[in-house]
Residue frames relative to the residue before (quaternion, step in Angstrom):
aa qw qx qy qz dx dy dz
M 1.0000 0.0000 0.0000 0.0000 0.00 0.00 0.00
S 0.3568 -0.7659 0.4954 0.2018 3.58 -0.58 1.14
A 0.5191 -0.6439 0.4678 0.3115 3.54 -1.14 0.73
Q 0.1696 -0.7780 0.6002 0.0755 3.54 -0.99 0.87
P 0.5015 -0.6376 0.4758 0.3400 3.59 -1.02 0.62
P 0.5943 -0.5794 0.4021 0.3865 3.59 -1.09 0.55
V 0.5167 -0.6314 0.4780 0.3254 3.54 -1.07 0.75
A 0.4176 -0.7465 0.4706 0.2166 3.55 -0.79 1.07
T 0.2279 0.7724 -0.5582 0.1995 3.54 0.35 1.26
Q 0.6075 0.5553 -0.3478 0.4491 3.59 1.28 -0.20
P 0.5987 -0.5508 0.4123 0.4101 3.59 -1.14 0.40
S 0.5221 -0.6218 0.4802 0.3319 3.55 -1.19 0.53
A 0.7393 -0.4054 0.2951 0.4495 3.54 -1.34 -0.03
H 0.7002 0.4446 -0.2609 0.4939 3.57 1.20 -0.45
G 0.5896 -0.6099 0.3603 0.3880 3.56 1.24 0.19
L 0.5573 0.5978 -0.3975 0.4170 3.60 1.25 0.09
P 0.4809 -0.6844 0.4533 0.3080 3.62 -0.88 0.84
I 0.2518 -0.7425 0.6042 0.1422 3.54 -1.12 0.79
P 0.4365 -0.7075 0.4794 0.2811 3.61 -0.66 1.01
P 0.4872 -0.6592 0.4731 0.3229 3.62 -0.97 0.74
A 0.5299 -0.6305 0.4636 0.3269 3.56 -1.13 0.67
D 0.5486 -0.5923 0.4792 0.3443 3.56 -1.20 0.61
P 0.3268 -0.7919 0.4757 0.1997 3.65 -0.47 1.09
G 0.6528 0.5589 -0.3155 0.4024 3.61 1.14 -0.41
A 0.7318 -0.4127 0.3140 0.4422 3.51 -1.37 -0.09
K 0.5182 0.6518 -0.4145 0.3673 3.58 1.20 -0.39
A 0.5956 0.5781 -0.3657 0.4212 3.58 1.10 -0.65
Y 0.6406 0.5211 -0.3302 0.4573 3.59 1.02 -0.74
S 0.6679 0.4926 -0.3083 0.4650 3.58 0.93 -0.86
Q 0.6437 0.5073 -0.3246 0.4722 3.60 0.99 -0.78
L 0.6659 0.5091 -0.2940 0.4593 3.55 0.93 -0.94
G 0.6815 0.4938 -0.2888 0.4564 3.56 0.88 -0.95
W 0.6734 0.4929 -0.2947 0.4657 3.58 0.94 -0.90
A 0.6501 0.5202 -0.3197 0.4522 3.59 0.97 -0.83
M 0.7093 0.4434 -0.2679 0.4779 3.57 0.86 -0.93
L 0.5916 0.5583 -0.3672 0.4510 3.59 1.14 -0.57
K 0.6587 0.5047 -0.3069 0.4660 3.58 0.99 -0.83
T 0.6526 0.5018 -0.3271 0.4641 3.58 0.97 -0.77
G 0.6500 0.5139 -0.3213 0.4586 3.57 1.07 -0.67
I 0.6821 0.4753 -0.2836 0.4779 3.58 1.07 -0.71
L 0.7748 0.3789 -0.1831 0.4719 3.58 0.83 -1.00
G 0.5858 0.6073 -0.3663 0.3921 3.60 1.20 -0.34
Y 0.0387 0.8291 -0.5529 0.0739 3.55 0.57 1.18
G 0.7691 0.3702 -0.2715 0.4447 3.57 -0.86 0.97
G 0.6393 -0.5572 0.3367 0.4092 3.60 1.20 0.12
G 0.8520 -0.2599 0.1497 0.4291 3.52 -1.40 -0.19
P 0.6840 0.5003 -0.3235 0.4209 3.65 0.69 -0.95
S 0.6897 0.4746 -0.2947 0.4607 3.59 0.98 -0.75
V 0.6412 0.5361 -0.3221 0.4447 3.59 1.19 -0.48
I 0.5669 0.6485 -0.3804 0.3367 3.58 1.07 -0.72
P 0.6777 0.4587 -0.3287 0.4714 3.69 0.78 -0.79
L 0.6270 0.5329 -0.3451 0.4514 3.61 1.06 -0.65
I 0.6570 0.4926 -0.3077 0.4806 3.58 0.94 -0.88
R 0.6314 0.5313 -0.3351 0.4546 3.58 1.00 -0.78
Y 0.6423 0.5239 -0.3315 0.4507 3.58 0.94 -0.84
E 0.6896 0.4794 -0.2872 0.4606 3.59 0.87 -0.94
A 0.7431 0.4448 -0.2325 0.4426 3.59 0.81 -1.03
V 0.7716 0.3538 -0.1773 0.4980 3.59 0.97 -0.87
T 0.7801 0.3833 -0.1938 0.4549 3.57 0.66 -1.11
R 0.7697 0.3933 -0.2152 0.4544 3.57 0.73 -1.03
Y 0.8325 0.2241 -0.0973 0.4972 3.59 0.60 -1.12
H 0.3113 -0.7915 0.4816 0.2113 3.62 1.28 -0.17
W 0.2010 0.7879 -0.5526 0.1830 3.58 0.89 0.89
I 0.7788 0.0238 0.0130 0.6267 3.57 1.09 -0.79
N 0.4430 -0.6653 0.5123 0.3141 3.57 -1.28 0.11
D 0.7381 -0.4490 0.2783 0.4198 3.56 -1.31 0.19
D 0.6417 0.5290 -0.3342 0.4435 3.58 0.98 -0.78
D 0.6702 0.4816 -0.3004 0.4782 3.57 0.94 -0.86
F 0.6228 0.5355 -0.3445 0.4546 3.59 1.03 -0.74
A 0.6438 0.5203 -0.3261 0.4566 3.59 0.96 -0.80
E 0.6578 0.4995 -0.3126 0.4692 3.59 0.98 -0.80
I 0.6476 0.5094 -0.3145 0.4713 3.58 0.97 -0.88
L 0.6444 0.5285 -0.3148 0.4542 3.57 0.98 -0.86
A 0.6555 0.5119 -0.3162 0.4564 3.59 0.95 -0.84
I 0.6769 0.4805 -0.2967 0.4721 3.58 0.91 -0.89
A 0.6565 0.5111 -0.3146 0.4570 3.59 0.93 -0.87
N 0.6540 0.5152 -0.3101 0.4591 3.58 1.05 -0.75
A 0.6701 0.4992 -0.2977 0.4616 3.58 1.13 -0.57
L 0.6596 0.4972 -0.3026 0.4756 3.60 1.21 -0.43
P 0.5495 -0.6213 0.4328 0.3531 3.62 -1.11 0.52
G 0.6598 0.5097 -0.3801 0.4005 3.55 -1.22 0.52
P 0.6823 -0.4823 0.3512 0.4224 3.60 -1.29 0.24
I 0.4637 -0.7238 0.4406 0.2589 3.56 -0.71 1.09
A 0.6499 0.5276 -0.3348 0.4327 3.61 0.96 -0.79
T 0.6436 0.5174 -0.3217 0.4633 3.59 1.01 -0.76
K 0.6470 0.5102 -0.3181 0.4688 3.58 1.01 -0.77
M 0.6405 0.5161 -0.3244 0.4671 3.58 1.00 -0.79
A 0.6542 0.5092 -0.3123 0.4640 3.58 0.94 -0.88
A 0.6536 0.5169 -0.3154 0.4540 3.59 0.93 -0.88
Y 0.6720 0.4938 -0.3151 0.4531 3.60 0.90 -0.84
L 0.6576 0.5091 -0.3192 0.4544 3.58 0.88 -0.90
G 0.6541 0.5102 -0.3127 0.4628 3.59 0.98 -0.84
Y 0.6660 0.4955 -0.3005 0.4696 3.56 0.98 -0.84
R 0.6344 0.5400 -0.3261 0.4467 3.57 1.02 -0.80
L 0.7186 0.4476 -0.2526 0.4685 3.58 1.00 -0.83
K 0.8542 0.0305 0.0610 0.5155 3.58 0.69 -1.10
G 0.6335 -0.5716 0.3413 0.3943 3.59 1.06 0.63
W 0.8155 -0.2620 0.1838 0.4823 3.54 -1.26 -0.48
L 0.6270 0.5278 -0.3452 0.4572 3.59 1.02 -0.69
G 0.6440 0.5154 -0.3129 0.4709 3.57 1.02 -0.78
A 0.6329 0.5237 -0.3286 0.4660 3.58 1.04 -0.77
T 0.6469 0.5184 -0.3156 0.4617 3.57 1.00 -0.83
V 0.6514 0.5116 -0.3099 0.4668 3.57 0.95 -0.91
A 0.6731 0.5109 -0.3021 0.4413 3.58 0.87 -0.94
V 0.6822 0.4877 -0.2954 0.4578 3.58 0.85 -0.95
L 0.6671 0.4992 -0.3053 0.4610 3.59 0.90 -0.92
A 0.6584 0.5051 -0.3126 0.4622 3.58 0.94 -0.87
H 0.6772 0.5008 -0.2980 0.4493 3.58 1.04 -0.72
I 0.7709 0.3880 -0.2111 0.4589 3.60 0.86 -0.89
L 0.5409 0.6578 -0.4054 0.3322 3.62 1.13 -0.48
P 0.6451 0.5188 -0.3613 0.4292 3.66 0.82 -0.79
S 0.6809 0.4789 -0.2957 0.4686 3.59 0.91 -0.90
A 0.6528 0.5210 -0.3216 0.4460 3.57 0.95 -0.86
I 0.6719 0.4868 -0.2986 0.4716 3.58 0.91 -0.90
A 0.6538 0.5147 -0.3172 0.4551 3.57 0.97 -0.85
M 0.6408 0.5276 -0.3284 0.4507 3.58 0.99 -0.81
I 0.6659 0.4952 -0.3026 0.4688 3.56 0.94 -0.90
A 0.6849 0.5009 -0.2887 0.4435 3.59 0.95 -0.91
L 0.7638 0.3875 -0.1993 0.4762 3.58 0.99 -0.83
L 0.4365 0.7280 -0.4511 0.2756 3.59 1.25 -0.16
S 0.6780 0.5133 -0.2985 0.4332 3.58 0.99 -0.79
V 0.7682 0.3261 -0.1872 0.5182 3.60 1.16 -0.49
V 0.3374 0.7845 -0.4772 0.2072 3.58 1.27 0.20
Q 0.6366 0.5341 -0.3409 0.4396 3.60 1.01 -0.71
V 0.6512 0.5078 -0.3179 0.4658 3.57 1.04 -0.74
L 0.6917 0.4840 -0.2796 0.4573 3.57 0.92 -0.93
Q 0.5802 0.6243 -0.3776 0.3619 3.56 1.07 -0.66
G 0.7756 0.3270 -0.1834 0.5078 3.57 0.98 -0.76
S 0.4407 0.7152 -0.4453 0.3099 3.58 1.28 0.15
A 0.4556 -0.6857 0.4983 0.2718 3.58 -0.91 0.92
V 0.6040 0.5605 -0.3545 0.4420 3.58 1.12 -0.66
V 0.6689 0.4923 -0.2960 0.4718 3.58 0.91 -0.92
Q 0.6387 0.5200 -0.3274 0.4631 3.58 0.95 -0.81
G 0.6510 0.5103 -0.3122 0.4673 3.57 1.03 -0.74
M 0.6242 0.5319 -0.3323 0.4660 3.58 1.07 -0.75
I 0.6510 0.5125 -0.3132 0.4641 3.57 0.96 -0.88
A 0.6627 0.5104 -0.3024 0.4570 3.57 0.92 -0.90
A 0.6743 0.4938 -0.2982 0.4611 3.60 1.07 -0.69
V 0.6736 0.5096 -0.2997 0.4436 3.60 1.06 -0.71
I 0.5860 0.6255 -0.3723 0.3560 3.60 1.00 -0.77
P 0.6723 0.4781 -0.3345 0.4556 3.70 0.80 -0.76
V 0.6110 0.5491 -0.3547 0.4464 3.59 1.06 -0.70
I 0.6565 0.5037 -0.3044 0.4718 3.58 0.93 -0.91
A 0.6433 0.5330 -0.3208 0.4462 3.58 0.97 -0.85
V 0.6599 0.5006 -0.3077 0.4682 3.59 0.96 -0.86
M 0.6416 0.5271 -0.3249 0.4528 3.61 0.94 -0.86
L 0.6750 0.4759 -0.2909 0.4830 3.58 0.92 -0.89
G 0.6414 0.5371 -0.3250 0.4410 3.57 1.02 -0.78
V 0.6487 0.5125 -0.3150 0.4661 3.59 0.96 -0.86
M 0.6713 0.4905 -0.3013 0.4669 3.58 0.90 -0.89
A 0.6469 0.5176 -0.3189 0.4603 3.59 0.99 -0.84
Y 0.6405 0.5243 -0.3252 0.4573 3.59 1.01 -0.81
E 0.6648 0.5030 -0.3133 0.4549 3.60 0.91 -0.86
F 0.6620 0.4843 -0.3076 0.4823 3.59 0.97 -0.80
A 0.6426 0.5200 -0.3230 0.4607 3.58 1.01 -0.80
N 0.6312 0.5350 -0.3284 0.4555 3.57 1.02 -0.78
R 0.6540 0.4974 -0.3085 0.4793 3.58 1.02 -0.81
A 0.6390 0.5321 -0.3279 0.4484 3.59 1.01 -0.79
V 0.6575 0.5039 -0.3104 0.4662 3.57 0.97 -0.85
K 0.6529 0.5032 -0.3185 0.4681 3.59 0.99 -0.78
G 0.6979 0.4770 -0.2791 0.4556 3.58 1.01 -0.76
L 0.7741 0.3489 -0.1763 0.4980 3.58 0.94 -0.89
G 0.5194 -0.5861 0.4524 0.4266 3.56 1.13 -0.57
K 0.6550 -0.5597 0.3378 0.3789 3.56 -1.14 0.63
Y 0.7308 0.4473 -0.2669 0.4411 3.60 0.68 -1.06
L 0.6865 0.4662 -0.2903 0.4765 3.58 0.87 -0.90
G 0.6240 0.5542 -0.3375 0.4355 3.57 1.04 -0.75
F 0.6991 0.4467 -0.2726 0.4871 3.59 0.86 -0.94
T 0.5896 0.5499 -0.3685 0.4629 3.59 1.16 -0.52
M 0.6471 0.5107 -0.3131 0.4716 3.57 1.01 -0.80
F 0.6186 0.5324 -0.3431 0.4649 3.60 1.04 -0.74
A 0.6670 0.5069 -0.3006 0.4559 3.57 0.94 -0.93
I 0.6557 0.5057 -0.3133 0.4649 3.59 0.96 -0.84
A 0.6475 0.5145 -0.3179 0.4637 3.58 0.97 -0.87
F 0.6478 0.5104 -0.3176 0.4679 3.60 0.95 -0.84
L 0.6462 0.5290 -0.3147 0.4512 3.58 0.98 -0.88
L 0.7005 0.4748 -0.2748 0.4565 3.58 0.87 -0.98
L 0.7429 0.4405 -0.2334 0.4467 3.57 0.87 -0.98
Q 0.7959 0.3525 -0.1642 0.4640 3.57 0.81 -1.00
L 0.7658 0.3686 -0.2043 0.4858 3.58 0.92 -0.84
L 0.7642 0.3360 -0.1866 0.5180 3.59 0.98 -0.83
N 0.3135 -0.7925 0.4728 0.2237 3.59 1.33 -0.18
V 0.2178 0.7663 -0.5620 0.2226 3.57 0.91 0.95
Q 0.5768 -0.5997 0.4277 0.3531 3.58 -1.02 0.81
D 0.5182 -0.6815 0.4147 0.3084 3.60 -0.79 1.02
A 0.6061 0.5555 -0.3637 0.4379 3.62 1.05 -0.64
I 0.6426 0.5131 -0.3223 0.4689 3.60 1.02 -0.78
V 0.6447 0.5181 -0.3213 0.4611 3.59 0.96 -0.85
I 0.6493 0.5188 -0.3177 0.4564 3.59 0.95 -0.86
V 0.6555 0.5069 -0.3119 0.4648 3.59 0.94 -0.89
L 0.6448 0.5243 -0.3183 0.4561 3.59 0.97 -0.84
F 0.6955 0.4636 -0.2794 0.4725 3.59 0.90 -0.90
L 0.6073 0.5333 -0.3568 0.4685 3.60 1.08 -0.61
A 0.6532 0.5064 -0.3090 0.4705 3.58 0.98 -0.88
Y 0.6544 0.5018 -0.3165 0.4687 3.57 0.96 -0.85
G 0.6436 0.5362 -0.3289 0.4361 3.58 0.95 -0.85
A 0.6435 0.5168 -0.3251 0.4617 3.57 0.99 -0.82
I 0.6773 0.4765 -0.2916 0.4787 3.59 0.95 -0.88
H 0.6395 0.5561 -0.3251 0.4196 3.58 0.95 -0.92
F 0.7371 0.4178 -0.2492 0.4690 3.57 0.72 -1.02
K 0.5964 0.5447 -0.3695 0.4594 3.59 1.16 -0.48
L 0.6728 0.4725 -0.2894 0.4902 3.58 0.95 -0.88
L 0.6308 0.5330 -0.3322 0.4556 3.57 1.03 -0.78
G 0.6374 0.5260 -0.3234 0.4609 3.58 1.02 -0.76
R 0.6529 0.5024 -0.3115 0.4737 3.59 1.00 -0.81
L 0.6448 0.5217 -0.3234 0.4555 3.58 0.99 -0.84
R 0.6642 0.4947 -0.3065 0.4692 3.58 0.93 -0.84
Q 0.6344 0.5258 -0.3335 0.4581 3.56 1.05 -0.73
R 0.6467 0.5097 -0.3199 0.4687 3.59 1.00 -0.80
Q 0.6482 0.5091 -0.3194 0.4676 3.57 0.98 -0.83
A 0.6424 0.5116 -0.3225 0.4708 3.57 1.01 -0.77
D 0.6464 0.5128 -0.3210 0.4649 3.60 1.01 -0.79
K 0.6464 0.5154 -0.3245 0.4596 3.60 1.01 -0.80
R 0.6505 0.5048 -0.3187 0.4696 3.59 0.96 -0.83
K 0.6477 0.5222 -0.3192 0.4537 3.54 1.01 -0.79
M 0.6441 0.5145 -0.3171 0.4689 3.59 1.04 -0.80
K 0.6466 0.5097 -0.3271 0.4637 3.60 1.01 -0.80
E 0.6624 0.5124 -0.3072 0.4519 3.57 0.97 -0.85
T 0.7289 0.4071 -0.2322 0.4991 3.59 1.06 -0.73
G 0.5126 -0.6725 0.4101 0.3418 3.58 1.27 0.07
G 0.6697 -0.5267 0.3004 0.4288 3.58 1.14 0.61
E 0.4454 0.7003 -0.4629 0.3113 3.57 1.21 0.16
């Protein structure tokens, strides 16, 4: 009997409820169709696929929420290999175990694999085609807008969670490390994950102390 992941009926790490996965065969069809679309429409590699996967997993099928998607994205980005394939594998495993992971990965990579095989014989002709160059130039702004919208939504959540000043300070530090110092993105993600764990742990202790002080004042120090 193969091991299955626990059904997501418990609250997430942020206290938000996670909808349970569909136990029937419908989950496989939804998973396969969602990942197939991301594989077909995700023109330009991993970054362009991420907003598509987020739409399918969070907005359309409600498999996970935005906070969990952000955590999964951070971990997947820190691990080696194509990020979109890792995201598809995790979502499939979360819904239907190892079989679901296999279905998700195959559905995601098959469109690209078939297209590569079909177009390999004419790649030299297409490379210098003005029509193809125009298509590429037209798609790039769309990808930029999709990434920008997703980045804005995540940034808005970060500011609400950390506060305005600390949130913008974190943005500045991330920009400094990634763009000016050229620190490996996986290292930056690990550093921010470690800081986040310490930050919220200390914040929880501070709130508990404040609550204890208020309670002592209300009870007259008894």
